[in-house]
N, C-alpha and C positions, 0 to 999 in steps of 0.2 A: 697957394696948397693942393695939391695935385694926388689922385688917386684915382688907379686904375691897374686892371692886369690882363696882360695881354698872353691870352694863354697858345701855346705854339702849334697846336694841332683843334680843330674846334670838337668839342665834344657832342656826342648823339646825344637829342632828348631823352634818348632811353637809358643813358647812362648815369649810375647813380653816385660812383668810387667818385673820389675827387684827384684821381692819377688818369691823365692822358692818355689815349688808345696810343698814341707816338712813342717809339725807345727815348728813352733817357738819354742827355748828350753829359759825358761829362766835363766838368773844370778845365779840366788841362785841355781838352778840344780849343774850347773860349779863349784861353788862354794863347795859343798857339799861334792865333790870329795875328799876325804881324799887323796887320790893316789897322787893328782897335788901338793898339799901344797899350793893355793891361798888364797888369804887373800885380801879382798875388805876395800882400802884406804879413799875411798869418794862413796858419791851419792847412790841412791839405789840398790835394787840387786835384784828387780822383774821384771827387763826391759827383753822383749823378745829378743834373739837372733838368729838372722836369717844364718847367717854364720861367716865363721871367715876371718883376712887378714889381712898377715903379711907384712908392709911396713917399709921402712928404709930412707924414702924422708921427704927432711925437710917439704915440702907440700903436703901430701899423699891426699886431697883433691879430685883432680881430678881423682883417680885411685877408690873411695868409691863410694860403689851404694845405701847405709844408710841400719841401721840394723846390719849391722857386727858389731861382739867384732874384733878390732884394735889392733893389737898386735906388740909392737916396742921393742928394745933394748936403742934407743935415740941416734943412730949412728949420726946424723944431729940435734939433738935438742938445739938451741941454743935462743931460745925465747918462752919457756913453754905457757905463757898467749897466746901470737898469735896462735899456736901449738895447743892449746883445743879449742880456738875461730873457728878454718879453721874445725878440725875434727867436731865438732858441727855444724859446716854449710851445711857439706856434711852431716848429718841425724847418724853416725855414732851412735851403741847402746849402744858403752860403749870402756874402753883402758885397754888393760892388758899392763905392764910394766916390762923385762926382767932383775931384777938384776944379772948383771954382766956380760960380762966383762966389759961394757962400764961404769957405774955406778956399785959403791957399796950397795949403796940405791938409793928410788927412790927419785928424787929433790922435797924438798917441795914447790917449787916456782909451779912444775906442779901438785902435791895435792893439793893446794890452788885454782888453776886456775880451774879444775876438781871439788873442792865443791860451786866455785861461777858462772860454766855453771848446776851445777847437773849433771855432765855426772860422771858415775859409775868409776873406778880407780881399777886395780887391780894387785897385786903385784904378781909377779912370780919369785919363789923362784929359786936359779942357778943349781938346780937338777934336775927343771922340761924342758925339750924343745919346742919350742912352737909349734912344730910338735904333741905331747904327749897333748895339750891342744885340739889340733884342731881335730886328733882323737876321744879324750873324746867329744868332741861338737857332732861330727856324730856320734856316736854311741847313743850319746842320744837323737838326731834328729830320729835314723832311729825307735828307741824304741818307740819313740812320735809318728813316720809314721804308726808303726806297730799296734799302738795301734789304731790309728786312724782307720787307715782300715777295724780293727777289730769292731769297733764303726759301721763305716757304713754299714758294710755287712751285724753286725746283726742288724740296723735299717730297711734295704731293708727287710730282711726276714720277721721282726714284721709288717712292713706296709702292706707288699703282704699275708701274715697269717690273716690281719685285712681286706682287702680287699675282702674276700674270704667271710666273714662272713655273716650274714641276714641281718645283716643293716652295711652295706660296709661304709657307709659315718661317721658318727660317730666315729665308730668301725679305722677306719684309724685316726681321729681327735684326737681322743684318745692315739692312737699306736704315732703318733707324740709327742704329750705333755709329754707323757712318757718320751719317748726318749731326748727330748730335756727340759727338766725337765722346761717346763715354762706352757702358755696357746696360746692354738690354735681357732681361730675361723673364722668359714665361712661367707662371709660377703654375703648380695644380692647386684643386681644393683644398691637398692637405700639406702645400706646402712645397713641397719638393720640387726640382727645378726641372720643368718639360724640355722646353729645348733654351739657349741661350747663345749670345752673339758677343763681338766686343772685345774692347782689350779687357783683362781679367784685374779686377780690386781684390784691397787687401780684407781680408779674412773677416777684419771688422765691419766694414762696408758691406760686406755680400751676407752678415747675418743681420745687421741694422736693415738693409735691402728685404729679406725675409719677414722681417717681424714686423715693416711696415707694410706689406703686403699681407700681413696677416690680419693686419687691421680691417680690411674689407672683407675679404669671406664672401659667400653666397649669401649672408642673412637680408632677404626682404626690407627695404627700405631703407639699408645702412650707407656707409656713403662711399661715393661712388670712385674717389679720386684720396690720397693724403701726400702728403712731402713732409720732408727732415732731411737731418744734417748726418753723416755717420760714417768714421774712418777719414774725416777729409772732406768728402764727395758730398756734395746736392742729392737728396736722392726726392723720388719722386712712385706712386703706384698708382694705378689704375684699374679696377673692375672691368672687365669684358662683361661683352651683352651677349653672350653664347646660353649662359644658362649649368654652366659646368662648373664654374665658381674659379673659373681663370682669371689671372693675374696678371699682369704686365707692371716690371717692376725696372725702372730706369736709374742709372747712377752716370753724375758727370761730374767733371770739375766746377763747373760753371752753371748757371741757369741761365739762357736770352733770352728776350723778349715772345721771339717765336716757338721756342721747345715747347710751349704747352699745347699750341694749335698744330706742332708736327707731330707732339705726342698723340693728341686728339685723333688724328688721319690717321696712323698707323692702331688705335684701337678699334676703328670702326673696321679698319682690315681684318686685323683679329680676330673680331667678334664672327662677322663673315666666314674667315676659314677655317675657324674651331668650331662652328655652331653646328650642334648633332641632326645626327636624321638630314645631312645633305645628299638628295640624292642625284643622279648623276648630271637630268636636268638642269637644276640648281646653279650646279657648278659649270656648265657649260654657258648657262643666261650670266655669269657671275663674269665668266672669261669675257662676254661679250660686252658686256658692259665697260670692262676696265678699257679693251681696245675703241669704244665710242671716247671713253675720258681720253684715251690718247691722241684723238682727232681721227679713227677712224670714219670712213660715211656710213650713214646707217645702213644704205644698201648694202655693204658688204656685211654687216653683222645681223641682216634681218632674218638668216636660215638661222642662224645661232638663238635666236630670241624666241624666235617661234612669231606666223603669221599674226597672232593678235588675236581680236583688235588692243590695244593699251591706251592707256589713260597718262599723259605726263602729269606732273605736280610741281608746282613751282610755290616757293614757301620762304619765309622770313618772320623771323621771331628766335625762339627759343631764350633758355635760362643764360647763355654764355658760357657752359662748361663744353667741353669738347665731346660729349653723351651726348648732348641735346637729338643732336643731329640722327645719332644710332637711337636714341626713344621714338624719336618721329616716325621715323620709319618701319621699327616696330611695333607701333600704335597703328600705321597705315596699313600693316600684313606684307612687306616687300623688303629684300635685302636690294636691291637696286636704287643705288641713290647715292648722288653726289653732293659731296659735301660742299663745294664750290668753298675760294678764299675772297671772292670781293672783285674779282676782275671781269669784263668782259665787256656786254653791251656798246652800243655805240659812242657819242663823243660828243661834248659839245661845248661850245668856243664861243667868245664874246660877252658881253655885258647885258645885263638883264630887263635892259631899258633901250636898246638896238635891234631892232627887229634883223636890221640890215646886216648887222656881223655877227647873228648867232646863226649856228648851223650843223646839223646834226646829221650824223653819220648810221643809218641802222640796217646791218649786214641782213642777207634774205634769211640767213637760222635766226635772227633774233636771239644770240646768247643770253643767259640770265643776267639779268643786272647784279651788282654789289651786294654778297652777301647773301644771296640765292643759293638755297639748298634744291636741286632738284632729282625727282622719284620719278618711278617707271613702275606700275602698277597696271596688271591685268583687268581689261575693263570690267569685270565683273565681278572685284574687288571694291566698297565703296570706301569712297572720300568720305570722309566726316570732317567736321573742326575741332582743330586741338587745338588745347588751354597753351593760352601764349605765342601761338603759329597765325600767321594770315597767309592764307590759303588759294593758289587756283590753280582751277583741273581744265586741263583740254576734254572736248569730246575724245569720243573712242576712235584711233586710228591705227594705220597696220603700221608693222614694223619698217615698212621702208616708207614710211609718212610721217618719220619721228619729227624730224622739221618743221613740218606745221603744226604739230601739236606742241611743240617748243612754243611755236608763235603763240600760239593759244592759252595756252598755259601763261604767256608772258606779262599777255593781255590784259587776261582774268586775273591775275596777283596787282598787276596796276589797280583795276578799276576796286578791286576789293581794299586794298590802301590808300585809295581815296575815299571810298565809300564808308571805310573802316567795318569793312563785313570781316568776315572770321575766316569766310570761304565764300568764291566766286566761282561759277562753273562758265565753262565758253558756252554760249549759246549757240546752236545750230540748226541750220531748216528754219523755219518760218516761212513769209511770204517771198523772201528770195530764193526757195528753192522750186518756186512755181514757177522762175525763170531760165532760161538757157544760161549757163554759166559762160558759155563765151558770149554772148551777146551783152551780159552783164557786163562782165568785162570791160569789152569796149565802149559800151553806154559811160562807164566809169571813169575812161582813161577821156573822152572826151569831153565828161563835165567838170573830172578836175585838171585837164591839162594846164591852166593858168597858174596851178597854185606847185612851190618846190616842196619836197617834202618833210620838210620843220611845219609848213603853211598847213598841208595835209594831215600828218599826225594831229597838231594840236587843234586841227578843227574836227577831227573824230573824238580824240579824247571829250574836247567842250561839248560835244552835241550829244555823246554819252551820259554826259554827268549834266545833264539838262541844262546846259547855260551856265555852270559856275564857276567862276572865274577863282576862285579861293580851291576849291575841290581839284579844279583842271593844274592848277599851279603846282599841287600837292604831289598831284600823278607825274607831271613831268619836270618836276624839282627844277623849275624856275620862277622867276616873280610874278607876280598876277599883273602886272603894269602892263609884262613881256605876253602875256598871255589878252587882255585887250589890245594891244596892237595888233597881233597879228590875228586875231578875229576880224577886227576892222579892214586889213588888209586884204584877208580871205574874201571878207565881204563886197571890197570895190574892185579883186579881181576879179570876181564871178557873177558881177553885176546881181546883185542876188540880198533879196532883204532878209539875214538871217533870225530876225525875230518871226518871222511867218512859219506857221508851224506844218504848213505843205511843204515850205522849202524846205526844211529840215528833215522830212521826211523821205525826201528825194536827194539830199544829199549825201544821206545817211544810208542809204542803200547806195548810192555808190562807192562811199567810202568800205562798205562790208563788201563791195563785189569785185574789188582790185585784183 
C-alpha cells in the first residue's frame, strides 16, 4: 500500500490555497508524449492537471486536494463505480490506471463508470512506471512556468516602455490589450469610457464590462477587483489607486495564468499616471524611474531624480493581490516603486551538504531577490513598518549612489527576514567611521583573502546573526549543515577561533569594511 503526493512546484509556506503557483498542464500534452505510451480510454483530454497523486487506498478521497492526476494499479479496487464516484467528489482531474501486476487490462466496469461521470481515464502500459509519468508532467509544468515567466517579464518591459512615451495612458492601454489579446478600457467614476485600446468587442460584452467596473466604484473599503463573463468573453475590472474613482476594464477570450499579474502592473502604472495634482517634478521623477527599470545606469538619471539624499527600501510580503504594491507605495508616500516579478539576485548551484560544489555569484549592484518590491523615498520621508510586509531600508544615499543603497537595502531585508522583524534599517557609521575607509578596505582584503565569496558572505551573515545556524540558513536559503561546514571551513582557512568574541569583532570590522 502506498500513499503519496508529488506536487509539481513546491508550495511557499505562505500559500494557503490548494492550487500550486505553476501553470497547469493539459492532459492532452501528457498523452502526446510517445515515450510514455499513455492511452485515453474515457472522458475528455483537455482537462488541466495541477499535480500527480499516487494512491492504492480503497478510498483515496481524504487524500486528494483536487485538480490532480490520480494514479493507481487497483490493488484495493473492489467497487469501481463507488471508487470513481469518490474520486469525482474529491475533484480529481483525471484517473490513470496502471496495467500489471494486479490487472492485465483496465477493468471494463472502471471504464464505464468514468464514462458516466465524464472523468478522463488513462491506461498506463506495463513498461511505464508511475514515476516516469510524474516526471514528465513536472517537466511540462516547468516548461509552462518558464514560458509564463518570460511572458510576464516581456509584458512588464512593454508596459514600462509604454509608460515612458509622450501619451502614456493610451500607450499603456494599448500595450496591455496587445499582451492580453483583448480589449482594455479606462472608465471614469461615472462609468464613461475615458480611453480604450484593442479590438472591438460585442455590445453585450461592452455593457457587461461597464457594469462590472461599476461594481468597484470609488467607495472606501470597497472591492479592488472583480471578474466575470459576458458576451462570450472573460471580463475583469480593477480599481486604480489615484483617488479619482477610475477603473481599468479588461475583456479577453481566455484568461491565462499570468494575465492577473500583467494587469496588476498596468494598474500600478495607470494609477501613477492618472494620479491628481501631478507636478512637473513628479512626472520627471517617474520618467527617471522608468528609465532605471529599463536598465539605465543610476548616473544617467541622477539629475532627473534630484540630488537626494534618497532612501532605498526593499520589501517582501503583501496579500498577493496586484494592488498590494501600490498600497505599500501609497503608505510610504512615494510613487517611485518597482513591483518586481521574482527574478534577479545571485545564482547558487550544488548540494546543501557539499561546500565545495556550492557557488554564489553576486553582482556588484546586488539586485533584489525573488518577489522583492523596491521603492525609492526622499530621505526626509519616514519609513515605518507596514502590516503584512517585511522591509529593509538603506541609509540615505545620493542619486549617483543608488547601487550602494540597493545593496544596503537588500542586506537589511535579509536581516529582517532572518530575525523575523517587520523593519530593519541599514546601520552606518559607528566605530568604523573612525578609521580611514581605504585603510580599512585594505585591511579587510588582507584578513579575508583566504576566503571565497560564498564563504565570506556566509561568515558575514552568521556573525551578524550572533552565530545562529538556523537563522543563517534561512537568510542564505541553504541547509543548516551547509552553514556549519562553511563556518568550519572559514575557521580553518583563517586559522582563528570563531568562538572568541574578540576574533568575531575583528572579523566583523573587516567584513563591513570591504
